[in-house]
C-alpha positions in Angstrom: 98.2 19.2 153.7 96.1 16.5 151.9 98.7 13.9 152.9 98.5 15.0 156.5 94.7 14.9 156.3 95.0 11.3 155.0 96.9 10.5 158.2 94.2 11.9 160.3 91.6 9.9 158.3 93.5 6.7 158.9 93.5 7.4 162.6 89.8 8.2 162.8 88.7 5.2 160.9 91.3 2.9 162.3 90.4 3.6 165.9 86.6 3.3 165.2 85.9 7.0 165.9 84.4 7.4 162.4 83.1 5.0 159.7 83.3 7.4 156.8 85.3 10.6 156.4 85.1 13.3 153.7 88.6 14.9 153.3 88.8 18.2 151.5 92.1 19.9 150.7 92.6 23.4 149.2 95.7 25.3 148.4 95.6 29.0 147.4 99.3 29.9 147.5 98.9 32.3 144.6 97.5 34.8 147.1 101.0 35.3 148.5 103.1 34.2 145.5 103.7 36.2 142.4 102.5 33.9 139.7 104.4 35.9 137.0 107.6 34.8 138.6 108.4 31.6 136.7 110.8 30.4 139.4 108.1 30.0 142.0 104.8 29.3 140.1 106.0 25.9 139.1 106.5 25.0 142.7 103.7 26.8 144.5 100.2 26.8 142.9 96.6 26.6 143.6 94.6 23.4 143.8 91.7 21.6 145.4 90.8 18.0 145.9 88.3 15.9 147.8 87.9 12.2 148.6 85.6 10.0 150.7 87.3 7.4 152.8 85.6 4.3 154.2 86.6 0.9 155.7 87.5 -2.1 153.5 89.6 -5.2 153.7 92.5 -5.6 156.0 95.1 -5.8 153.2 93.8 -2.8 151.3 93.7 1.0 152.0 96.2 3.2 153.8 98.7 1.0 155.6 101.1 3.7 156.8 101.6 7.5 156.9 104.9 9.2 157.3 105.2 13.0 156.9 109.0 13.6 157.1 108.6 16.6 159.2 111.4 17.7 161.5 109.0 17.8 164.5 109.6 21.4 165.5 106.0 22.3 165.1 104.7 19.1 166.5 102.3 20.9 168.9 100.3 21.9 165.9 99.4 18.3 165.2 97.6 17.8 168.5 93.9 18.0 169.4 93.8 19.1 173.0 90.1 20.0 173.5 88.2 17.4 175.4 84.9 18.1 173.5 86.4 17.6 170.0 85.1 14.6 168.1 88.0 12.2 167.6 89.6 12.5 171.1 89.7 9.0 172.7 89.6 8.6 176.4 91.8 6.3 178.4 91.5 5.7 182.1 89.5 8.9 182.5 92.1 11.1 180.8 91.8 12.7 177.3 94.5 11.3 175.1 94.9 13.5 172.0 95.0 11.8 168.7 98.5 12.4 167.3 100.5 11.6 164.3 104.3 11.4 164.8 105.6 14.4 163.1 108.9 12.7 162.2 107.4 10.0 160.1 107.2 10.2 156.3 104.8 9.7 153.2 101.6 7.7 152.6 102.1 4.1 151.9 99.5 2.3 149.7 98.4 -1.3 149.1 100.8 -4.0 150.0 103.2 -1.7 152.0 104.1 -1.5 155.6 105.7 1.0 157.9 109.4 0.1 157.5 108.5 -3.3 155.9 106.5 -6.0 157.7 104.0 -5.1 160.4 105.2 -5.3 164.0 104.1 -8.3 166.0 100.7 -7.9 167.5 99.6 -5.3 164.9 95.9 -5.3 164.3 93.8 -3.9 161.4 90.6 -1.9 161.7 88.6 -2.0 158.5 90.9 -0.8 155.7 93.6 0.8 157.8 96.6 -0.9 159.4 96.8 0.4 163.0 99.7 -0.6 165.2 99.2 -1.7 168.8 98.0 0.9 171.3 101.1 1.9 173.3 101.1 1.4 177.0 100.1 4.3 179.2 103.2 6.3 180.2 104.6 5.8 183.7 104.5 8.6 186.2 107.1 11.3 185.3 107.5 9.9 181.8 106.6 12.2 179.0 103.4 11.4 177.1 103.7 9.1 174.0 102.4 11.8 171.7 105.2 14.1 172.7 108.0 11.6 172.3 110.4 12.5 169.5 108.9 15.9 169.1 109.7 18.1 171.9 109.6 16.4 175.3 111.8 13.4 174.7 115.3 15.0 174.5 117.0 11.7 173.8 114.9 11.0 170.8 115.4 14.5 169.5 119.1 14.3 169.9 119.3 10.9 168.2 117.5 12.3 165.1 119.2 15.7 165.1 121.3 15.0 162.1 118.2 14.2 160.0 116.4 17.2 161.3 119.3 19.5 160.4 119.6 18.1 156.9 115.8 18.4 156.4 115.9 22.0 157.6 118.7 22.9 155.2 116.7 21.2 152.4 113.7 23.4 153.2 115.7 26.5 153.4 117.1 25.9 149.9 113.6 26.2 148.5 112.0 28.6 150.9 114.4 31.4 151.9 111.6 33.1 153.8 111.4 30.3 156.3 113.9 31.8 158.9 112.0 35.1 158.7 108.7 33.4 159.5 110.5 31.5 162.3 111.6 34.7 164.0 114.9 35.4 162.4 115.4 38.9 160.9 117.3 39.9 157.8 117.4 42.8 155.4 114.3 43.3 153.2 116.5 43.2 150.0 117.5 39.6 150.9 114.0 38.3 150.4 113.6 36.0 147.5 112.5 37.9 144.4 108.8 37.3 143.6 107.8 36.0 147.0 105.2 38.4 148.8 106.1 41.3 146.4 103.4 43.9 146.2 100.6 41.7 147.6 99.0 44.4 149.6 99.0 46.8 146.6 97.6 44.1 144.3 94.7 43.3 146.6 93.6 47.0 146.7 94.0 47.3 142.9 91.7 44.3 142.2 93.9 41.3 142.5 91.9 38.2 141.6 93.5 35.8 144.1 94.1 32.2 143.6 91.0 31.3 141.6 92.3 33.2 138.5 95.6 31.3 138.2 94.6 29.1 135.3 97.9 29.5 133.4 98.6 25.8 133.7 95.3 24.9 132.0 95.9 27.6 129.4 99.4 26.2 128.6 97.9 22.8 128.1 95.3 24.3 125.8 98.0 26.0 123.7 97.3 29.5 124.8 99.7 32.0 126.4 99.2 32.6 130.1 97.2 35.6 131.1 99.3 38.6 132.1 98.6 41.5 134.4 99.5 45.0 133.6 102.9 46.4 134.8 101.2 48.0 137.8 99.6 44.8 138.9 96.0 45.7 137.8 93.9 43.0 136.4 92.6 43.2 132.8 88.8 42.8 132.7 86.4 42.4 129.8 82.9 43.7 130.4 80.0 42.0 128.6 76.6 43.5 128.3 73.4 41.5 127.6 70.9 42.2 124.9 67.1 41.9 124.3 65.6 38.7 125.7 67.5 38.8 129.0 64.9 41.1 130.6 63.0 39.9 133.7 60.5 41.5 136.1 62.3 42.9 139.2 65.6 43.5 137.4 67.7 46.3 139.0 65.3 46.9 142.0 67.5 45.6 144.7 70.6 47.3 143.2 68.8 50.6 143.1 67.5 50.3 146.6 70.9 49.4 148.0 73.1 51.9 146.0 72.3 55.5 145.4 74.4 55.5 142.1 72.2 52.7 140.7 69.0 54.5 141.8 70.1 57.7 140.1 70.6 55.8 136.8 66.9 54.6 136.8 65.7 58.1 137.8 67.6 59.5 134.8 66.1 56.8 132.5 62.6 57.6 133.7 63.1 61.3 133.0 64.5 60.7 129.5 61.9 58.3 128.2 59.0 60.3 129.8 57.3 57.4 131.7 58.2 55.4 134.8 60.5 52.9 133.1 61.8 51.8 136.5 58.3 50.7 137.6 57.9 48.4 134.6 61.4 47.0 135.3 60.6 46.3 138.9 56.9 45.5 138.9 56.0 44.5 135.4 53.7 43.3 133.9 56.0 40.9 132.0 54.1 41.4 128.7 54.7 45.1 128.9 58.4 44.6 129.8 58.8 42.3 126.8 57.8 45.0 124.3 60.8 46.0 122.2 60.4 49.8 122.8 60.5 49.1 126.6 62.8 46.1 127.0 65.7 47.9 125.2 65.9 51.0 127.4 65.2 48.9 130.5 68.1 46.5 129.8 70.3 49.5 129.1 69.3 51.1 132.4 70.0 48.0 134.4 73.4 47.4 132.8 74.5 51.0 133.4 73.2 50.9 137.0 75.4 47.9 137.6 78.2 49.6 135.8 77.9 52.7 138.0 78.4 50.7 141.2 81.4 48.9 139.7 83.0 52.2 138.8 82.3 53.5 142.3 84.4 50.6 143.6 87.2 51.4 141.1 86.5 48.5 138.8 86.9 49.5 135.1 87.2 47.5 131.9 90.1 47.0 129.6 87.7 45.9 126.8 83.9 46.0 126.4 81.5 44.1 124.2 77.7 44.0 124.0 75.3 41.5 122.4 73.1 43.5 119.9 71.4 46.1 122.1 74.1 45.5 124.7 76.6 47.2 122.3 75.0 50.6 123.4 75.7 49.7 127.0 79.2 48.9 126.0 79.5 52.3 124.3 78.4 54.0 127.6 81.0 51.9 129.5 83.7 53.0 127.2 82.8 56.6 127.6 81.8 57.1 123.9 78.2 58.1 124.5 76.6 59.8 127.5 74.0 57.7 129.3 71.1 60.1 128.5 71.9 60.0 124.8 72.2 56.2 124.9 68.7 56.0 126.5 67.2 58.2 123.7 68.9 56.1 121.0 67.8 52.7 122.3 64.3 53.9 123.0 64.1 55.2 119.4 65.7 52.0 118.2 63.1 49.9 119.9 60.2 51.9 118.5 61.7 51.7 114.9 62.3 48.0 115.2 58.7 47.4 116.5 57.3 49.4 113.7 59.4 47.6 111.1 58.1 44.3 112.4 54.5 45.4 111.8 55.3 46.7 108.3 57.3 43.5 107.3 56.3 40.7 109.7 59.0 38.3 110.5 60.4 36.1 113.3 63.5 34.4 114.6 64.4 30.9 115.7 67.3 29.3 117.6 68.9 26.2 116.0 71.1 24.1 118.3 73.5 21.3 117.3 74.4 22.4 113.8 77.5 24.3 112.7 77.4 27.5 110.7 78.0 26.1 107.3 75.1 23.6 107.7 72.8 26.4 108.9 73.8 28.6 105.9 73.0 25.7 103.6 69.6 25.1 105.0 68.8 28.8 105.0 69.7 28.8 101.3 67.3 25.9 100.7 64.5 27.5 102.7 64.9 30.9 100.9 62.4 29.7 98.4 59.8 30.5 101.0 61.2 34.0 101.6 64.0 35.9 103.3 65.9 33.9 106.0 69.5 34.2 107.1 71.8 33.5 110.1 71.4 36.5 112.4 73.1 35.7 115.8 76.2 33.6 115.7 76.3 33.0 119.4 78.4 30.0 120.1 79.5 26.7 118.6 76.3 24.8 117.7 74.1 27.7 118.7 72.9 30.0 115.9 69.8 32.2 115.6 68.2 32.6 112.2 65.9 35.5 111.2 63.6 36.3 108.3 60.0 35.9 107.0 57.8 33.6 109.0 57.3 30.9 106.2 61.0 30.8 105.5 62.0 30.5 109.1 59.5 27.7 109.7 60.8 25.8 106.7 64.4 26.3 107.8 63.5 24.8 111.2 61.9 21.8 109.5 65.0 21.2 107.5 67.2 21.6 110.6 65.3 18.9 112.5 65.6 16.6 109.5 69.4 17.1 109.4 70.0 16.3 113.1 69.6 19.6 114.9 69.1 19.0 118.6 66.5 21.8 118.8 64.9 24.3 116.5 62.8 26.8 118.5 60.9 29.9 117.4 61.6 32.9 119.6 59.0 35.3 121.0 60.1 38.4 119.2 58.2 41.2 117.4 60.2 41.1 114.2 63.1 39.7 112.1 65.9 41.5 113.8 69.4 41.7 112.1 67.9 40.9 108.8 67.0 42.8 105.6 63.4 43.1 107.0 64.7 45.8 109.4 65.6 48.1 106.4 63.1 50.9 107.4 64.3 50.8 111.0 67.9 51.1 109.9 67.2 54.3 107.9 65.5 56.0 110.9 68.3 54.8 113.3 71.0 56.2 111.0 69.5 59.7 111.3 69.3 59.4 115.1 72.9 58.2 115.3 74.1 61.1 113.0 72.5 63.6 115.4 74.2 62.1 118.5 77.6 63.3 119.6 80.2 60.4 119.9 83.6 60.5 121.6 86.5 58.2 121.1 86.1 55.2 123.4 88.4 55.1 126.4 88.9 51.4 125.8 88.4 49.1 122.8 84.8 48.2 121.9 84.5 44.8 120.2 81.7 45.3 117.7 79.1 42.8 116.5 79.4 43.4 112.8 83.2 43.0 112.6 84.1 41.0 115.7 87.0 43.3 116.0 87.8 46.2 118.3 87.2 49.9 117.4 88.8 52.8 119.1 87.4 55.8 117.1 84.1 57.7 117.4 83.3 57.5 113.7 84.1 53.7 113.6 81.8 53.0 116.5 78.9 55.1 115.0 79.3 53.2 111.7 79.3 49.8 113.5 76.1 50.7 115.4 74.4 51.8 112.2 75.3 48.6 110.3 74.5 46.3 113.2 70.7 46.4 112.7 71.0 44.7 109.3 74.1 42.7 110.0 74.7 39.5 111.9 75.8 39.5 115.5 79.2 37.7 115.3 79.3 37.0 119.0 81.4 33.8 118.9 84.1 35.5 116.9 84.0 38.5 119.2 84.6 36.3 122.2 87.4 34.4 120.5 89.1 37.7 119.9 88.7 38.7 123.6 90.0 35.3 124.7 93.1 35.8 122.6 93.8 38.9 124.6 93.9 36.7 127.8 91.8 38.9 130.1 91.9 38.0 133.8 88.1 37.8 134.0 84.9 38.4 132.1 82.2 40.3 133.9 78.6 40.2 132.7 77.2 43.5 133.6 73.4 43.6 133.8 70.6 41.1 133.7 71.0 37.3 133.6 73.8 34.8 132.8 73.3 34.3 129.1 76.6 35.6 128.0 78.6 33.6 130.5 76.8 30.5 129.3 77.8 31.4 125.7 81.4 31.8 126.7 81.7 28.4 128.4 81.8 26.3 125.2 84.7 28.4 123.9 86.8 28.2 127.0 85.7 26.3 130.1 88.6 27.7 132.1 87.8 31.4 131.5 87.0 33.2 134.8 83.5 34.6 134.6 81.7 36.9 137.0 78.5 38.9 137.0 76.8 41.9 138.5 73.1 41.7 138.6 72.0 42.5 142.2 73.7 43.3 145.5 74.7 39.7 146.2 76.4 39.1 142.8 78.0 42.5 143.2 79.5 41.5 146.6 80.7 38.2 145.2 82.4 39.9 142.2 84.1 42.6 144.4 85.2 39.8 146.7 86.6 37.8 143.8 88.4 40.9 142.5 89.8 41.7 145.9 88.3 45.2 145.6 87.7 47.5 148.5 84.2 49.0 148.4 84.2 52.8 148.1 83.0 54.9 151.0 79.3 54.9 151.3 78.8 51.6 149.5 76.9 48.9 151.4 
C-alpha cells in the first residue's frame, strides 16, 4: 500500500497538482490474522509509516513506479470524481490520474523505467514523468484502461505473466479465490487465517496495536500469549496517594449508574459526603490523608465496576501503596465496604502518627538504588531516613525524619542527582516512624474478613504474587513499615507477558513508571468516560446493555 501511495505521490508532484505531499501508510492485518500461527505472522503483520515528499533535482527522487499487479482490479486505481483534487482536465474532459496496474516496484536514484528514459521524457521537480500520451481517437479505449480491462490485445499479450503471478499469489494466500467469488469447503481454509475472529472481538481482542511480539523477540522476551479461549490477559494497576485531583470520578458517576453507586456507598460508610470533596474540593481538604485515601479507593472501584460491567476482568492486579487495597477489592478478597473502612482508618492512623513523630518524604531522580542507600546511610547521622518507594529505574522516594531527609537531598545533589524534591505529605510513610499506625492497622485488619483472591495480587513488600487470604492480610500489615517495591513488581508482571496494563483510577502516574521498564508494553487507563470508551475500543469489548 505504501509503494502504491508513492506512485500516486509521484504523479501528483510530477504533474504539478501538488508541491508537497504527506504520505501515511498503515497495516493492521493482525485483526484478521491469528498472530499465534507462526506460519502467517512472519508474513502478515502490523505497521505504520509516514513520509513527506517534495520536489528536488531532476536526477534525484522517484524515477519510476511499477507495481507488478495483474491488472484485474485496475478499476480500483482510478479517480473518477470530477471534484477530487488531483484530477487533471484535458480538452474539457476529466482525465483520471491512473497508474498502470501491470507495472512493477519503485525505482530510486539513478534508475529508469526499463533503462534509459524514453525520448522526449521530461522531469518535473524530483520526479521523472514520461510524455503525456496523445488523446485517444474516437472509438479507441482510454489510455488509462489500456492493458487493464478494455484493451483485449494488451491483456492477451500479457496473459502468461498474469497467470503466473496469480498462481504465485495463490501459493501464499489460499483465501484469494474465496474472496474473488469462488466457493470451497470451510475445512479447506488455510489454518490460522480468520479463525475465531468474531469470537475474539467479543471476548476482548486487542487488535493490531497489541502485536508487539516482534519487538519483544528483539528484546529477548518471549511473545505474549493469549489464553486457550482467545481471551486477553490483563494486568490492572491501582494508583496510590498523591494521584488525587479535584473532580475525580464525577463524570464517570454521572454517566454510569454502577460508578455512582460506588460513591454513594463510600459516602455512607465514612459518614460524610466524600463524593462532594472528590468532585468539588477544596483541594487542601482532598489532600488530607484521611480523605485522600478513601477518595482514591472510591474512584478506582468506581472505574473497576464499569469495566466489570463490560466484562473486562484482570488476570493479575497490583496497587501502589494505598492502591493495594483497591487491588484486593478487584481480586475479590475484600468487600468494598470493608475496604473503605480499612483505608479510612489507615489514613487517620497515618495522619496521627505524622503528628506524633514528624517526618517527610522526598523524590530523588537520576540515582540508582545502591547510591541512594549509601547516601541514606550517610545522612542517618541526622535521624531516620530510608528508601521507601522504589518506583522505577532512577526514581526512588526516601522517607524519614525531616533533618535526615533534607541532608540526604543535599548529598544526592552533590552526587549528580537530577532532582531531589520534598513531597507535600503529612508524615514519613513506609518508614519506622509509622510504628504506632502499623499497630492500630494490624488490629483493624485482624477484624476484617478476607477471602482468597480470585486472581494473583502482586504485593508491595515482596514484589511477588499472593493467592491466599492470610498471605494478603500479612502483606497489607507489613506494607505500612516496609518499602513499596514497585519496580520489581512491574518486572514480575512484565515477565508474565500480559496483553495490556490498565491503570484503573485517577491519573497516569503508574503508566509513566512502567515506560522506562518496557516502552513496548501496551498501557491503557480508565479515569473518566472518554478514557473508558478508548479502553473498551482498544480491547474490542462490547459495552453491556445500559452502558453509555
